[in-house]
Each structure stands twice: as C-alpha cells, then as structure tokens.
mmCIF entry with sequence, helices, sheets and N, C-alpha, C, O atoms, coordinates in Angstrom:
data_MODEL
# 
_entry.id   MODEL 
# 
_entity.id                         1 
_entity.type                       polymer 
_entity.pdbx_number_of_molecules   1 
# 
_entity_poly.entity_id                      1 
_entity_poly.type                           'polypeptide(L)' 
_entity_poly.nstd_linkage                   no 
_entity_poly.nstd_monomer                   no 
_entity_poly.pdbx_seq_one_letter_code       MPLLCKARIKIEVLKRLIRMTPDLNIIQIQKYVELESELQEISKMTNGWIKYLHNS 
_entity_poly.pdbx_seq_one_letter_code_can   MPLLCKARIKIEVLKRLIRMTPDLNIIQIQKYVELESELQEISKMTNGWIKYLHNS 
_entity_poly.pdbx_strand_id                 A 
# 
loop_
_entity_poly_seq.entity_id 
_entity_poly_seq.num 
_entity_poly_seq.mon_id 
_entity_poly_seq.hetero 
1 1  MET n 
1 2  PRO n 
1 3  LEU n 
1 4  LEU n 
1 5  CYS n 
1 6  LYS n 
1 7  ALA n 
1 8  ARG n 
1 9  ILE n 
1 10 LYS n 
1 11 ILE n 
1 12 GLU n 
1 13 VAL n 
1 14 LEU n 
1 15 LYS n 
1 16 ARG n 
1 17 LEU n 
1 18 ILE n 
1 19 ARG n 
1 20 MET n 
1 21 THR n 
1 22 PRO n 
1 23 ASP n 
1 24 LEU n 
1 25 ASN n 
1 26 ILE n 
1 27 ILE n 
1 28 GLN n 
1 29 ILE n 
1 30 GLN n 
1 31 LYS n 
1 32 TYR n 
1 33 VAL n 
1 34 GLU n 
1 35 LEU n 
1 36 GLU n 
1 37 SER n 
1 38 GLU n 
1 39 LEU n 
1 40 GLN n 
1 41 GLU n 
1 42 ILE n 
1 43 SER n 
1 44 LYS n 
1 45 MET n 
1 46 THR n 
1 47 ASN n 
1 48 GLY n 
1 49 TRP n 
1 50 ILE n 
1 51 LYS n 
1 52 TYR n 
1 53 LEU n 
1 54 HIS n 
1 55 ASN n 
1 56 SER n 
# 
_struct_asym.id          A 
_struct_asym.entity_id   1 
# 
loop_
_struct_conf.conf_type_id 
_struct_conf.id 
_struct_conf.pdbx_PDB_helix_id 
_struct_conf.beg_label_comp_id 
_struct_conf.beg_label_asym_id 
_struct_conf.beg_label_seq_id 
_struct_conf.pdbx_beg_PDB_ins_code 
_struct_conf.end_label_comp_id 
_struct_conf.end_label_asym_id 
_struct_conf.end_label_seq_id 
_struct_conf.pdbx_end_PDB_ins_code 
_struct_conf.beg_auth_comp_id 
_struct_conf.beg_auth_asym_id 
_struct_conf.beg_auth_seq_id 
_struct_conf.end_auth_comp_id 
_struct_conf.end_auth_asym_id 
_struct_conf.end_auth_seq_id 
_struct_conf.pdbx_PDB_helix_class 
_struct_conf.details 
_struct_conf.pdbx_PDB_helix_length 
HELX_P HELX_P1 AA1 PRO A 2  ? MET A 20 ? PRO A 2  MET A 20 1 ? 19 
HELX_P HELX_P2 AA2 ILE A 29 ? ASN A 55 ? ILE A 29 ASN A 55 1 ? 27 
# 
_struct_conf_type.id          HELX_P 
_struct_conf_type.criteria    ? 
_struct_conf_type.reference   ? 
# 
loop_
_atom_site.group_PDB 
_atom_site.id 
_atom_site.type_symbol 
_atom_site.label_atom_id 
_atom_site.label_alt_id 
_atom_site.label_comp_id 
_atom_site.label_asym_id 
_atom_site.label_entity_id 
_atom_site.label_seq_id 
_atom_site.pdbx_PDB_ins_code 
_atom_site.Cartn_x 
_atom_site.Cartn_y 
_atom_site.Cartn_z 
_atom_site.occupancy 
_atom_site.B_iso_or_equiv 
_atom_site.pdbx_formal_charge 
_atom_site.auth_seq_id 
_atom_site.auth_comp_id 
_atom_site.auth_asym_id 
_atom_site.auth_atom_id 
_atom_site.pdbx_PDB_model_num 
ATOM 1   N N  . MET A 1 1  ? 126.477 61.101 140.766 1.00 0.00 ? 1  MET A N  1 
ATOM 2   C CA . MET A 1 1  ? 125.852 60.153 139.862 1.00 0.00 ? 1  MET A CA 1 
ATOM 3   C C  . MET A 1 1  ? 126.194 58.701 140.225 1.00 0.00 ? 1  MET A C  1 
ATOM 4   O O  . MET A 1 1  ? 125.313 57.843 140.172 1.00 0.00 ? 1  MET A O  1 
ATOM 5   N N  . PRO A 1 2  ? 127.469 58.396 140.596 1.00 0.00 ? 2  PRO A N  1 
ATOM 6   C CA . PRO A 1 2  ? 127.765 57.009 140.969 1.00 0.00 ? 2  PRO A CA 1 
ATOM 7   C C  . PRO A 1 2  ? 126.905 56.532 142.148 1.00 0.00 ? 2  PRO A C  1 
ATOM 8   O O  . PRO A 1 2  ? 126.531 55.361 142.214 1.00 0.00 ? 2  PRO A O  1 
ATOM 9   N N  . LEU A 1 3  ? 126.602 57.431 143.060 1.00 0.00 ? 3  LEU A N  1 
ATOM 10  C CA . LEU A 1 3  ? 125.764 57.069 144.203 1.00 0.00 ? 3  LEU A CA 1 
ATOM 11  C C  . LEU A 1 3  ? 124.363 56.685 143.738 1.00 0.00 ? 3  LEU A C  1 
ATOM 12  O O  . LEU A 1 3  ? 123.788 55.717 144.235 1.00 0.00 ? 3  LEU A O  1 
ATOM 13  N N  . LEU A 1 4  ? 123.813 57.432 142.795 1.00 0.00 ? 4  LEU A N  1 
ATOM 14  C CA . LEU A 1 4  ? 122.480 57.118 142.277 1.00 0.00 ? 4  LEU A CA 1 
ATOM 15  C C  . LEU A 1 4  ? 122.474 55.804 141.501 1.00 0.00 ? 4  LEU A C  1 
ATOM 16  O O  . LEU A 1 4  ? 121.497 55.057 141.553 1.00 0.00 ? 4  LEU A O  1 
ATOM 17  N N  . CYS A 1 5  ? 123.546 55.523 140.793 1.00 0.00 ? 5  CYS A N  1 
ATOM 18  C CA . CYS A 1 5  ? 123.627 54.254 140.056 1.00 0.00 ? 5  CYS A CA 1 
ATOM 19  C C  . CYS A 1 5  ? 123.685 53.075 141.020 1.00 0.00 ? 5  CYS A C  1 
ATOM 20  O O  . CYS A 1 5  ? 123.064 52.040 140.779 1.00 0.00 ? 5  CYS A O  1 
ATOM 21  N N  . LYS A 1 6  ? 124.429 53.230 142.109 1.00 0.00 ? 6  LYS A N  1 
ATOM 22  C CA . LYS A 1 6  ? 124.465 52.179 143.131 1.00 0.00 ? 6  LYS A CA 1 
ATOM 23  C C  . LYS A 1 6  ? 123.095 52.017 143.771 1.00 0.00 ? 6  LYS A C  1 
ATOM 24  O O  . LYS A 1 6  ? 122.648 50.898 144.025 1.00 0.00 ? 6  LYS A O  1 
ATOM 25  N N  . ALA A 1 7  ? 122.435 53.132 144.027 1.00 0.00 ? 7  ALA A N  1 
ATOM 26  C CA . ALA A 1 7  ? 121.095 53.085 144.622 1.00 0.00 ? 7  ALA A CA 1 
ATOM 27  C C  . ALA A 1 7  ? 120.130 52.362 143.691 1.00 0.00 ? 7  ALA A C  1 
ATOM 28  O O  . ALA A 1 7  ? 119.305 51.569 144.145 1.00 0.00 ? 7  ALA A O  1 
ATOM 29  N N  . ARG A 1 8  ? 120.228 52.631 142.394 1.00 0.00 ? 8  ARG A N  1 
ATOM 30  C CA . ARG A 1 8  ? 119.342 51.981 141.423 1.00 0.00 ? 8  ARG A CA 1 
ATOM 31  C C  . ARG A 1 8  ? 119.535 50.461 141.436 1.00 0.00 ? 8  ARG A C  1 
ATOM 32  O O  . ARG A 1 8  ? 118.565 49.708 141.362 1.00 0.00 ? 8  ARG A O  1 
ATOM 33  N N  . ILE A 1 9  ? 120.769 50.026 141.528 1.00 0.00 ? 9  ILE A N  1 
ATOM 34  C CA . ILE A 1 9  ? 121.053 48.587 141.588 1.00 0.00 ? 9  ILE A CA 1 
ATOM 35  C C  . ILE A 1 9  ? 120.459 47.980 142.854 1.00 0.00 ? 9  ILE A C  1 
ATOM 36  O O  . ILE A 1 9  ? 119.846 46.913 142.809 1.00 0.00 ? 9  ILE A O  1 
ATOM 37  N N  . LYS A 1 10 ? 120.641 48.657 143.974 1.00 0.00 ? 10 LYS A N  1 
ATOM 38  C CA . LYS A 1 10 ? 120.113 48.142 145.240 1.00 0.00 ? 10 LYS A CA 1 
ATOM 39  C C  . LYS A 1 10 ? 118.590 48.117 145.244 1.00 0.00 ? 10 LYS A C  1 
ATOM 40  O O  . LYS A 1 10 ? 117.982 47.215 145.821 1.00 0.00 ? 10 LYS A O  1 
ATOM 41  N N  . ILE A 1 11 ? 117.986 49.085 144.615 1.00 0.00 ? 11 ILE A N  1 
ATOM 42  C CA . ILE A 1 11 ? 116.523 49.108 144.509 1.00 0.00 ? 11 ILE A CA 1 
ATOM 43  C C  . ILE A 1 11 ? 116.039 47.917 143.691 1.00 0.00 ? 11 ILE A C  1 
ATOM 44  O O  . ILE A 1 11 ? 115.053 47.274 144.051 1.00 0.00 ? 11 ILE A O  1 
ATOM 45  N N  . GLU A 1 12 ? 116.728 47.620 142.596 1.00 0.00 ? 12 GLU A N  1 
ATOM 46  C CA . GLU A 1 12 ? 116.344 46.476 141.759 1.00 0.00 ? 12 GLU A CA 1 
ATOM 47  C C  . GLU A 1 12 ? 116.504 45.160 142.517 1.00 0.00 ? 12 GLU A C  1 
ATOM 48  O O  . GLU A 1 12 ? 115.676 44.260 142.377 1.00 0.00 ? 12 GLU A O  1 
ATOM 49  N N  . VAL A 1 13 ? 117.552 45.044 143.309 1.00 0.00 ? 13 VAL A N  1 
ATOM 50  C CA . VAL A 1 13 ? 117.741 43.845 144.128 1.00 0.00 ? 13 VAL A CA 1 
ATOM 51  C C  . VAL A 1 13 ? 116.597 43.726 145.128 1.00 0.00 ? 13 VAL A C  1 
ATOM 52  O O  . VAL A 1 13 ? 116.031 42.648 145.304 1.00 0.00 ? 13 VAL A O  1 
ATOM 53  N N  . LEU A 1 14 ? 116.259 44.834 145.781 1.00 0.00 ? 14 LEU A N  1 
ATOM 54  C CA . LEU A 1 14 ? 115.143 44.828 146.729 1.00 0.00 ? 14 LEU A CA 1 
ATOM 55  C C  . LEU A 1 14 ? 113.840 44.424 146.062 1.00 0.00 ? 14 LEU A C  1 
ATOM 56  O O  . LEU A 1 14 ? 113.065 43.648 146.621 1.00 0.00 ? 14 LEU A O  1 
ATOM 57  N N  . LYS A 1 15 ? 113.598 44.950 144.864 1.00 0.00 ? 15 LYS A N  1 
ATOM 58  C CA . LYS A 1 15 ? 112.369 44.607 144.144 1.00 0.00 ? 15 LYS A CA 1 
ATOM 59  C C  . LYS A 1 15 ? 112.287 43.103 143.890 1.00 0.00 ? 15 LYS A C  1 
ATOM 60  O O  . LYS A 1 15 ? 111.224 42.501 144.035 1.00 0.00 ? 15 LYS A O  1 
ATOM 61  N N  . ARG A 1 16 ? 113.404 42.507 143.513 1.00 0.00 ? 16 ARG A N  1 
ATOM 62  C CA . ARG A 1 16 ? 113.409 41.066 143.257 1.00 0.00 ? 16 ARG A CA 1 
ATOM 63  C C  . ARG A 1 16 ? 113.218 40.263 144.542 1.00 0.00 ? 16 ARG A C  1 
ATOM 64  O O  . ARG A 1 16 ? 112.511 39.254 144.552 1.00 0.00 ? 16 ARG A O  1 
ATOM 65  N N  . LEU A 1 17 ? 113.843 40.710 145.614 1.00 0.00 ? 17 LEU A N  1 
ATOM 66  C CA . LEU A 1 17 ? 113.669 40.017 146.893 1.00 0.00 ? 17 LEU A CA 1 
ATOM 67  C C  . LEU A 1 17 ? 112.231 40.125 147.389 1.00 0.00 ? 17 LEU A C  1 
ATOM 68  O O  . LEU A 1 17 ? 111.666 39.154 147.893 1.00 0.00 ? 17 LEU A O  1 
ATOM 69  N N  . ILE A 1 18 ? 111.648 41.303 147.245 1.00 0.00 ? 18 ILE A N  1 
ATOM 70  C CA . ILE A 1 18 ? 110.264 41.514 147.687 1.00 0.00 ? 18 ILE A CA 1 
ATOM 71  C C  . ILE A 1 18 ? 109.312 40.641 146.874 1.00 0.00 ? 18 ILE A C  1 
ATOM 72  O O  . ILE A 1 18 ? 108.314 40.156 147.407 1.00 0.00 ? 18 ILE A O  1 
ATOM 73  N N  . ARG A 1 19 ? 109.609 40.435 145.589 1.00 0.00 ? 19 ARG A N  1 
ATOM 74  C CA . ARG A 1 19 ? 108.744 39.599 144.741 1.00 0.00 ? 19 ARG A CA 1 
ATOM 75  C C  . ARG A 1 19 ? 108.677 38.152 145.224 1.00 0.00 ? 19 ARG A C  1 
ATOM 76  O O  . ARG A 1 19 ? 107.700 37.455 144.951 1.00 0.00 ? 19 ARG A O  1 
ATOM 77  N N  . MET A 1 20 ? 109.700 37.697 145.936 1.00 0.00 ? 20 MET A N  1 
ATOM 78  C CA . MET A 1 20 ? 109.713 36.319 146.429 1.00 0.00 ? 20 MET A CA 1 
ATOM 79  C C  . MET A 1 20 ? 108.937 36.148 147.732 1.00 0.00 ? 20 MET A C  1 
ATOM 80  O O  . MET A 1 20 ? 108.546 35.032 148.075 1.00 0.00 ? 20 MET A O  1 
ATOM 81  N N  . THR A 1 21 ? 108.713 37.227 148.451 1.00 0.00 ? 21 THR A N  1 
ATOM 82  C CA . THR A 1 21 ? 108.143 37.108 149.796 1.00 0.00 ? 21 THR A CA 1 
ATOM 83  C C  . THR A 1 21 ? 106.751 36.490 149.854 1.00 0.00 ? 21 THR A C  1 
ATOM 84  O O  . THR A 1 21 ? 106.497 35.708 150.771 1.00 0.00 ? 21 THR A O  1 
ATOM 85  N N  . PRO A 1 22 ? 105.831 36.788 148.932 1.00 0.00 ? 22 PRO A N  1 
ATOM 86  C CA . PRO A 1 22 ? 104.520 36.132 149.036 1.00 0.00 ? 22 PRO A CA 1 
ATOM 87  C C  . PRO A 1 22 ? 104.610 34.613 148.845 1.00 0.00 ? 22 PRO A C  1 
ATOM 88  O O  . PRO A 1 22 ? 103.905 33.858 149.515 1.00 0.00 ? 22 PRO A O  1 
ATOM 89  N N  . ASP A 1 23 ? 105.470 34.173 147.937 1.00 0.00 ? 23 ASP A N  1 
ATOM 90  C CA . ASP A 1 23 ? 105.624 32.736 147.692 1.00 0.00 ? 23 ASP A CA 1 
ATOM 91  C C  . ASP A 1 23 ? 106.194 32.011 148.908 1.00 0.00 ? 23 ASP A C  1 
ATOM 92  O O  . ASP A 1 23 ? 105.903 30.838 149.141 1.00 0.00 ? 23 ASP A O  1 
ATOM 93  N N  . LEU A 1 24 ? 107.008 32.725 149.672 1.00 0.00 ? 24 LEU A N  1 
ATOM 94  C CA . LEU A 1 24 ? 107.632 32.126 150.853 1.00 0.00 ? 24 LEU A CA 1 
ATOM 95  C C  . LEU A 1 24 ? 106.828 32.385 152.126 1.00 0.00 ? 24 LEU A C  1 
ATOM 96  O O  . LEU A 1 24 ? 107.234 31.984 153.217 1.00 0.00 ? 24 LEU A O  1 
ATOM 97  N N  . ASN A 1 25 ? 105.698 33.049 151.979 1.00 0.00 ? 25 ASN A N  1 
ATOM 98  C CA . ASN A 1 25 ? 104.833 33.394 153.119 1.00 0.00 ? 25 ASN A CA 1 
ATOM 99  C C  . ASN A 1 25 ? 105.575 34.187 154.197 1.00 0.00 ? 25 ASN A C  1 
ATOM 100 O O  . ASN A 1 25 ? 105.383 33.964 155.392 1.00 0.00 ? 25 ASN A O  1 
ATOM 101 N N  . ILE A 1 26 ? 106.417 35.106 153.757 1.00 0.00 ? 26 ILE A N  1 
ATOM 102 C CA . ILE A 1 26 ? 107.178 35.939 154.686 1.00 0.00 ? 26 ILE A CA 1 
ATOM 103 C C  . ILE A 1 26 ? 106.357 37.144 155.118 1.00 0.00 ? 26 ILE A C  1 
ATOM 104 O O  . ILE A 1 26 ? 106.380 37.532 156.286 1.00 0.00 ? 26 ILE A O  1 
ATOM 105 N N  . ILE A 1 27 ? 105.639 37.730 154.184 1.00 0.00 ? 27 ILE A N  1 
ATOM 106 C CA . ILE A 1 27 ? 104.774 38.868 154.505 1.00 0.00 ? 27 ILE A CA 1 
ATOM 107 C C  . ILE A 1 27 ? 103.405 38.641 153.878 1.00 0.00 ? 27 ILE A C  1 
ATOM 108 O O  . ILE A 1 27 ? 103.241 37.821 152.975 1.00 0.00 ? 27 ILE A O  1 
ATOM 109 N N  . GLN A 1 28 ? 102.437 39.382 154.377 1.00 0.00 ? 28 GLN A N  1 
ATOM 110 C CA . GLN A 1 28 ? 101.085 39.281 153.841 1.00 0.00 ? 28 GLN A CA 1 
ATOM 111 C C  . GLN A 1 28 ? 101.022 39.960 152.476 1.00 0.00 ? 28 GLN A C  1 
ATOM 112 O O  . GLN A 1 28 ? 101.819 40.848 152.172 1.00 0.00 ? 28 GLN A O  1 
ATOM 113 N N  . ILE A 1 29 ? 100.072 39.533 151.669 1.00 0.00 ? 29 ILE A N  1 
ATOM 114 C CA . ILE A 1 29 ? 99.905  40.069 150.314 1.00 0.00 ? 29 ILE A CA 1 
ATOM 115 C C  . ILE A 1 29 ? 99.699  41.582 150.348 1.00 0.00 ? 29 ILE A C  1 
ATOM 116 O O  . ILE A 1 29 ? 100.257 42.301 149.519 1.00 0.00 ? 29 ILE A O  1 
ATOM 117 N N  . GLN A 1 30 ? 98.908  42.065 151.292 1.00 0.00 ? 30 GLN A N  1 
ATOM 118 C CA . GLN A 1 30 ? 98.641  43.505 151.381 1.00 0.00 ? 30 GLN A CA 1 
ATOM 119 C C  . GLN A 1 30 ? 99.940  44.284 151.585 1.00 0.00 ? 30 GLN A C  1 
ATOM 120 O O  . GLN A 1 30 ? 100.147 45.318 150.949 1.00 0.00 ? 30 GLN A O  1 
ATOM 121 N N  . LYS A 1 31 ? 100.810 43.799 152.462 1.00 0.00 ? 31 LYS A N  1 
ATOM 122 C CA . LYS A 1 31 ? 102.094 44.463 152.706 1.00 0.00 ? 31 LYS A CA 1 
ATOM 123 C C  . LYS A 1 31 ? 102.986 44.354 151.470 1.00 0.00 ? 31 LYS A C  1 
ATOM 124 O O  . LYS A 1 31 ? 103.712 45.293 151.142 1.00 0.00 ? 31 LYS A O  1 
ATOM 125 N N  . TYR A 1 32 ? 102.933 43.217 150.789 1.00 0.00 ? 32 TYR A N  1 
ATOM 126 C CA . TYR A 1 32 ? 103.706 43.030 149.565 1.00 0.00 ? 32 TYR A CA 1 
ATOM 127 C C  . TYR A 1 32 ? 103.319 44.072 148.518 1.00 0.00 ? 32 TYR A C  1 
ATOM 128 O O  . TYR A 1 32 ? 104.185 44.696 147.905 1.00 0.00 ? 32 TYR A O  1 
ATOM 129 N N  . VAL A 1 33 ? 102.021 44.255 148.318 1.00 0.00 ? 33 VAL A N  1 
ATOM 130 C CA . VAL A 1 33 ? 101.529 45.218 147.329 1.00 0.00 ? 33 VAL A CA 1 
ATOM 131 C C  . VAL A 1 33 ? 101.989 46.624 147.701 1.00 0.00 ? 33 VAL A C  1 
ATOM 132 O O  . VAL A 1 33 ? 102.391 47.402 146.835 1.00 0.00 ? 33 VAL A O  1 
ATOM 133 N N  . GLU A 1 34 ? 101.929 46.941 148.980 1.00 0.00 ? 34 GLU A N  1 
ATOM 134 C CA . GLU A 1 34 ? 102.358 48.265 149.447 1.00 0.00 ? 34 GLU A CA 1 
ATOM 135 C C  . GLU A 1 34 ? 103.850 48.473 149.195 1.00 0.00 ? 34 GLU A C  1 
ATOM 136 O O  . GLU A 1 34 ? 104.252 49.513 148.674 1.00 0.00 ? 34 GLU A O  1 
ATOM 137 N N  . LEU A 1 35 ? 104.665 47.496 149.561 1.00 0.00 ? 35 LEU A N  1 
ATOM 138 C CA . LEU A 1 35 ? 106.108 47.611 149.356 1.00 0.00 ? 35 LEU A CA 1 
ATOM 139 C C  . LEU A 1 35 ? 106.466 47.678 147.877 1.00 0.00 ? 35 LEU A C  1 
ATOM 140 O O  . LEU A 1 35 ? 107.323 48.467 147.478 1.00 0.00 ? 35 LEU A O  1 
ATOM 141 N N  . GLU A 1 36 ? 105.821 46.864 147.076 1.00 0.00 ? 36 GLU A N  1 
ATOM 142 C CA . GLU A 1 36 ? 106.079 46.856 145.635 1.00 0.00 ? 36 GLU A CA 1 
ATOM 143 C C  . GLU A 1 36 ? 105.766 48.220 145.023 1.00 0.00 ? 36 GLU A C  1 
ATOM 144 O O  . GLU A 1 36 ? 106.516 48.725 144.187 1.00 0.00 ? 36 GLU A O  1 
ATOM 145 N N  . SER A 1 37 ? 104.660 48.803 145.446 1.00 0.00 ? 37 SER A N  1 
ATOM 146 C CA . SER A 1 37 ? 104.260 50.114 144.944 1.00 0.00 ? 37 SER A CA 1 
ATOM 147 C C  . SER A 1 37 ? 105.262 51.192 145.355 1.00 0.00 ? 37 SER A C  1 
ATOM 148 O O  . SER A 1 37 ? 105.642 52.037 144.544 1.00 0.00 ? 37 SER A O  1 
ATOM 149 N N  . GLU A 1 38 ? 105.680 51.158 146.600 1.00 0.00 ? 38 GLU A N  1 
ATOM 150 C CA . GLU A 1 38 ? 106.644 52.152 147.083 1.00 0.00 ? 38 GLU A CA 1 
ATOM 151 C C  . GLU A 1 38 ? 107.990 52.005 146.381 1.00 0.00 ? 38 GLU A C  1 
ATOM 152 O O  . GLU A 1 38 ? 108.607 53.003 146.006 1.00 0.00 ? 38 GLU A O  1 
ATOM 153 N N  . LEU A 1 39 ? 108.447 50.774 146.202 1.00 0.00 ? 39 LEU A N  1 
ATOM 154 C CA . LEU A 1 39 ? 109.714 50.560 145.506 1.00 0.00 ? 39 LEU A CA 1 
ATOM 155 C C  . LEU A 1 39 ? 109.634 50.990 144.047 1.00 0.00 ? 39 LEU A C  1 
ATOM 156 O O  . LEU A 1 39 ? 110.604 51.508 143.495 1.00 0.00 ? 39 LEU A O  1 
ATOM 157 N N  . GLN A 1 40 ? 108.497 50.779 143.433 1.00 0.00 ? 40 GLN A N  1 
ATOM 158 C CA . GLN A 1 40 ? 108.307 51.212 142.046 1.00 0.00 ? 40 GLN A CA 1 
ATOM 159 C C  . GLN A 1 40 ? 108.426 52.735 141.951 1.00 0.00 ? 40 GLN A C  1 
ATOM 160 O O  . GLN A 1 40 ? 109.067 53.260 141.041 1.00 0.00 ? 40 GLN A O  1 
ATOM 161 N N  . GLU A 1 41 ? 107.809 53.427 142.889 1.00 0.00 ? 41 GLU A N  1 
ATOM 162 C CA . GLU A 1 41 ? 107.863 54.891 142.904 1.00 0.00 ? 41 GLU A CA 1 
ATOM 163 C C  . GLU A 1 41 ? 109.291 55.381 143.154 1.00 0.00 ? 41 GLU A C  1 
ATOM 164 O O  . GLU A 1 41 ? 109.752 56.318 142.502 1.00 0.00 ? 41 GLU A O  1 
ATOM 165 N N  . ILE A 1 42 ? 109.981 54.750 144.092 1.00 0.00 ? 42 ILE A N  1 
ATOM 166 C CA . ILE A 1 42 ? 111.376 55.116 144.381 1.00 0.00 ? 42 ILE A CA 1 
ATOM 167 C C  . ILE A 1 42 ? 112.245 54.868 143.150 1.00 0.00 ? 42 ILE A C  1 
ATOM 168 O O  . ILE A 1 42 ? 113.124 55.670 142.836 1.00 0.00 ? 42 ILE A O  1 
ATOM 169 N N  . SER A 1 43 ? 112.003 53.772 142.465 1.00 0.00 ? 43 SER A N  1 
ATOM 170 C CA . SER A 1 43 ? 112.749 53.447 141.258 1.00 0.00 ? 43 SER A CA 1 
ATOM 171 C C  . SER A 1 43 ? 112.538 54.504 140.175 1.00 0.00 ? 43 SER A C  1 
ATOM 172 O O  . SER A 1 43 ? 113.489 54.925 139.517 1.00 0.00 ? 43 SER A O  1 
ATOM 173 N N  . LYS A 1 44 ? 111.301 54.924 139.995 1.00 0.00 ? 44 LYS A N  1 
ATOM 174 C CA . LYS A 1 44 ? 111.000 55.968 139.006 1.00 0.00 ? 44 LYS A CA 1 
ATOM 175 C C  . LYS A 1 44 ? 111.703 57.273 139.352 1.00 0.00 ? 44 LYS A C  1 
ATOM 176 O O  . LYS A 1 44 ? 112.255 57.934 138.472 1.00 0.00 ? 44 LYS A O  1 
ATOM 177 N N  . MET A 1 45 ? 111.687 57.646 140.625 1.00 0.00 ? 45 MET A N  1 
ATOM 178 C CA . MET A 1 45 ? 112.345 58.889 141.044 1.00 0.00 ? 45 MET A CA 1 
ATOM 179 C C  . MET A 1 45 ? 113.848 58.808 140.815 1.00 0.00 ? 45 MET A C  1 
ATOM 180 O O  . MET A 1 45 ? 114.452 59.748 140.299 1.00 0.00 ? 45 MET A O  1 
ATOM 181 N N  . THR A 1 46 ? 114.451 57.692 141.194 1.00 0.00 ? 46 THR A N  1 
ATOM 182 C CA . THR A 1 46 ? 115.891 57.519 141.029 1.00 0.00 ? 46 THR A CA 1 
ATOM 183 C C  . THR A 1 46 ? 116.278 57.570 139.556 1.00 0.00 ? 46 THR A C  1 
ATOM 184 O O  . THR A 1 46 ? 117.250 58.231 139.188 1.00 0.00 ? 46 THR A O  1 
ATOM 185 N N  . ASN A 1 47 ? 115.525 56.878 138.719 1.00 0.00 ? 47 ASN A N  1 
ATOM 186 C CA . ASN A 1 47 ? 115.807 56.908 137.279 1.00 0.00 ? 47 ASN A CA 1 
ATOM 187 C C  . ASN A 1 47 ? 115.627 58.307 136.707 1.00 0.00 ? 47 ASN A C  1 
ATOM 188 O O  . ASN A 1 47 ? 116.373 58.713 135.817 1.00 0.00 ? 47 ASN A O  1 
ATOM 189 N N  . GLY A 1 48 ? 114.652 59.041 137.206 1.00 0.00 ? 48 GLY A N  1 
ATOM 190 C CA . GLY A 1 48 ? 114.445 60.420 136.771 1.00 0.00 ? 48 GLY A CA 1 
ATOM 191 C C  . GLY A 1 48 ? 115.617 61.311 137.136 1.00 0.00 ? 48 GLY A C  1 
ATOM 192 O O  . GLY A 1 48 ? 116.054 62.132 136.330 1.00 0.00 ? 48 GLY A O  1 
ATOM 193 N N  . TRP A 1 49 ? 116.127 61.151 138.349 1.00 0.00 ? 49 TRP A N  1 
ATOM 194 C CA . TRP A 1 49 ? 117.282 61.946 138.777 1.00 0.00 ? 49 TRP A CA 1 
ATOM 195 C C  . TRP A 1 49 ? 118.507 61.616 137.935 1.00 0.00 ? 49 TRP A C  1 
ATOM 196 O O  . TRP A 1 49 ? 119.260 62.509 137.545 1.00 0.00 ? 49 TRP A O  1 
ATOM 197 N N  . ILE A 1 50 ? 118.702 60.331 137.657 1.00 0.00 ? 50 ILE A N  1 
ATOM 198 C CA . ILE A 1 50 ? 119.846 59.924 136.838 1.00 0.00 ? 50 ILE A CA 1 
ATOM 199 C C  . ILE A 1 50 ? 119.722 60.514 135.436 1.00 0.00 ? 50 ILE A C  1 
ATOM 200 O O  . ILE A 1 50 ? 120.696 61.036 134.893 1.00 0.00 ? 50 ILE A O  1 
ATOM 201 N N  . LYS A 1 51 ? 118.543 60.434 134.859 1.00 0.00 ? 51 LYS A N  1 
ATOM 202 C CA . LYS A 1 51 ? 118.320 60.988 133.521 1.00 0.00 ? 51 LYS A CA 1 
ATOM 203 C C  . LYS A 1 51 ? 118.551 62.501 133.517 1.00 0.00 ? 51 LYS A C  1 
ATOM 204 O O  . LYS A 1 51 ? 119.173 63.035 132.599 1.00 0.00 ? 51 LYS A O  1 
ATOM 205 N N  . TYR A 1 52 ? 118.049 63.189 134.547 1.00 0.00 ? 52 TYR A N  1 
ATOM 206 C CA . TYR A 1 52 ? 118.221 64.639 134.653 1.00 0.00 ? 52 TYR A CA 1 
ATOM 207 C C  . TYR A 1 52 ? 119.707 65.000 134.717 1.00 0.00 ? 52 TYR A C  1 
ATOM 208 O O  . TYR A 1 52 ? 120.166 65.893 134.005 1.00 0.00 ? 52 TYR A O  1 
ATOM 209 N N  . LEU A 1 53 ? 120.450 64.302 135.571 1.00 0.00 ? 53 LEU A N  1 
ATOM 210 C CA . LEU A 1 53 ? 121.876 64.603 135.718 1.00 0.00 ? 53 LEU A CA 1 
ATOM 211 C C  . LEU A 1 53 ? 122.656 64.235 134.457 1.00 0.00 ? 53 LEU A C  1 
ATOM 212 O O  . LEU A 1 53 ? 123.633 64.900 134.112 1.00 0.00 ? 53 LEU A O  1 
ATOM 213 N N  . HIS A 1 54 ? 122.233 63.194 133.782 1.00 0.00 ? 54 HIS A N  1 
ATOM 214 C CA . HIS A 1 54 ? 122.908 62.775 132.553 1.00 0.00 ? 54 HIS A CA 1 
ATOM 215 C C  . HIS A 1 54 ? 122.720 63.816 131.454 1.00 0.00 ? 54 HIS A C  1 
ATOM 216 O O  . HIS A 1 54 ? 123.626 64.047 130.654 1.00 0.00 ? 54 HIS A O  1 
ATOM 217 N N  . ASN A 1 55 ? 121.545 64.445 131.414 1.00 0.00 ? 55 ASN A N  1 
ATOM 218 C CA . ASN A 1 55 ? 121.249 65.448 130.385 1.00 0.00 ? 55 ASN A CA 1 
ATOM 219 C C  . ASN A 1 55 ? 121.769 66.836 130.733 1.00 0.00 ? 55 ASN A C  1 
ATOM 220 O O  . ASN A 1 55 ? 121.752 67.731 129.889 1.00 0.00 ? 55 ASN A O  1 
ATOM 221 N N  . SER A 1 56 ? 122.230 67.025 131.964 1.00 0.00 ? 56 SER A N  1 
ATOM 222 C CA . SER A 1 56 ? 122.719 68.358 132.386 1.00 0.00 ? 56 SER A CA 1 
ATOM 223 C C  . SER A 1 56 ? 124.114 68.621 131.885 1.00 0.00 ? 56 SER A C  1 
ATOM 224 O O  . SER A 1 56 ? 124.673 69.686 132.146 1.00 0.00 ? 56 SER A O  1 
# 
C-alpha cells in the first residue's frame, strides 16, 4: 500500500507538470490531450487499487 500511495503522489505531480506544457509550448496540444487522458486513467486505476486494498 505505501508503494501505491507514493505512486499516487507522483502521478498527481506529473498531472500538474503536464498541465503546464501547452502554456510553455513544450508539447503539441494533441500530445497534451493524449498524456492527460492516459494519466487520468492511470490515476483512476491507482485509486481503485488503493481503495480495494483499504477495504480488504
């Protein structure tokens, strides 16, 4: 569980960093949308695993 909690924090940091990239013209909007979507899905899965383990 501690590993998943650390992963959740790192995912949130990544999400915030990715949100800045279009404003800084680091990546194209299309790539930004793709990364944001993938990180959102990873975040949902990680939170689901944490919830599952917490309820077990």
